[in-house]
C-alpha positions as CSV (number, residue, x, y, z in Angstrom):
1,X,-7.6,-19.4,-9.3
2,X,-7.4,-18.7,-5.6
3,X,-5.0,-20.9,-3.6
4,X,-2.6,-21.1,-0.7
5,X,-0.7,-24.4,-1.0
6,X,2.5,-25.7,-2.6
7,X,0.7,-27.9,-5.1
8,X,-1.4,-25.0,-6.3
9,X,1.6,-22.9,-7.6
10,X,1.8,-24.4,-11.1
11,X,-2.0,-24.1,-11.6
12,X,-1.9,-20.5,-10.4
13,X,1.0,-19.7,-12.7
14,X,-1.0,-21.0,-15.7
15,X,-4.3,-19.4,-14.7
16,X,-5.5,-16.1,-16.3
17,X,-5.6,-14.6,-12.8
18,X,-3.9,-16.2,-9.8
19,X,-4.7,-15.0,-6.3
20,X,-2.9,-16.2,-3.2
21,X,-3.6,-15.7,0.5
22,X,-0.6,-14.0,2.1
23,X,-0.1,-16.7,4.7
24,X,0.0,-19.4,2.1
25,X,3.1,-21.1,0.9
26,X,6.0,-19.1,-0.6
27,X,5.5,-20.8,-4.0
28,X,1.8,-19.9,-4.1
29,X,2.6,-16.3,-3.2
30,X,5.3,-16.0,-5.8
31,X,3.1,-17.6,-8.5
32,X,0.2,-15.3,-7.8
33,X,-0.8,-12.2,-9.8
34,X,-2.5,-10.8,-6.7
35,X,-2.0,-11.4,-3.0
36,X,-4.8,-11.1,-0.5
37,X,-3.4,-9.9,2.7
38,X,-6.4,-10.8,4.8
39,X,-7.8,-14.3,4.9
40,X,-11.3,-13.3,3.9
41,X,-12.5,-14.9,0.7
42,X,-15.1,-12.2,0.2
43,X,-12.2,-10.0,-0.8
44,X,-12.0,-11.8,-4.1
45,X,-15.1,-10.2,-5.5
46,X,-14.0,-6.8,-4.1
47,X,-10.6,-7.2,-5.8
48,X,-12.3,-8.2,-9.1
49,X,-14.6,-5.1,-9.0
50,X,-11.7,-2.8,-8.2
51,X,-9.7,-4.3,-11.1
52,X,-12.6,-3.8,-13.5
53,X,-13.0,-0.2,-12.3
54,X,-9.3,0.4,-12.7
55,X,-9.4,-1.0,-16.3
56,X,-12.4,1.2,-17.1
57,X,-10.5,4.3,-15.8
58,X,-7.4,3.4,-17.8
59,X,-9.4,3.0,-21.0
60,X,-11.1,6.3,-20.4
61,X,-7.8,8.0,-19.8
62,X,-6.4,6.5,-23.0
63,X,-9.4,7.5,-25.0
64,X,-9.1,11.1,-23.8
65,X,-5.3,11.1,-24.6
66,X,-5.8,9.8,-28.1
67,X,-8.7,12.1,-28.8
68,X,-6.7,15.1,-27.5
69,X,-3.6,14.2,-29.6
70,X,-5.6,13.5,-32.7
71,X,-7.3,16.9,-32.4
72,X,-4.4,19.0,-31.2
73,X,-1.5,17.8,-33.3
74,X,-3.1,18.8,-36.7
75,X,-4.1,22.2,-35.2
76,X,-0.6,22.9,-34.0
77,X,0.9,21.7,-37.3
78,X,-1.5,24.0,-39.3
79,X,-0.6,26.9,-37.1
80,X,-4.1,27.4,-35.7
81,X,-3.0,26.5,-32.2
82,X,0.1,28.0,-30.7
83,X,2.6,25.4,-29.4
84,X,2.7,27.2,-26.0
85,X,-1.0,26.9,-25.6
86,X,-0.9,23.2,-26.8
87,X,1.8,22.5,-24.2
88,X,-0.2,24.1,-21.4
89,X,-3.3,22.1,-22.5
90,X,-1.2,18.9,-22.5
91,X,-0.1,19.7,-18.9
92,X,-3.8,20.3,-17.9
93,X,-4.6,17.0,-19.6
94,X,-2.1,15.2,-17.5
95,X,-3.6,16.8,-14.3
96,X,-7.0,15.5,-15.5
97,X,-5.7,12.0,-16.0
98,X,-4.2,11.9,-12.5
99,X,-7.4,13.4,-11.0
100,X,-9.5,10.8,-12.8
101,X,-7.2,8.0,-11.6
102,X,-7.3,9.3,-8.0
103,X,-11.0,8.6,-7.9
104,X,-10.0,4.9,-7.5
105,X,-8.7,5.7,-4.0
106,X,-12.3,6.3,-2.9
107,X,-13.3,2.8,-3.9
108,X,-15.5,1.4,-1.1
109,X,-15.9,-2.4,-1.1
110,X,-19.1,-1.9,1.0
111,X,-20.8,-0.5,-2.1
112,X,-21.6,-3.8,-3.6
113,X,-22.8,-3.5,-7.2
114,X,-25.9,-5.3,-8.3
115,X,-24.5,-6.1,-11.7
């Protein structure tokens, strides 16, 4: 739900996703999950696409982390992989997560998806 008025606050609070325009009432802004700082309603679709891309990135990072841990922990426990090497690989894995997440900074709303 997108709103900017006082009467919209309860509806926004109960919605799955509430968006308020920054110049709206204080109640609407406090009830919102997301605040649009510009009064351009076209930003709603851009925000939705960015949120979906963020969720996809988070899921990819989690899949990588679970996969790495499921593979590495038994190898370390069996003595096949030295703990020092596993620790270094974990640090590299963290760098990869951050690098993957930083790709979101290059999000360009002008690239409208056709899907």
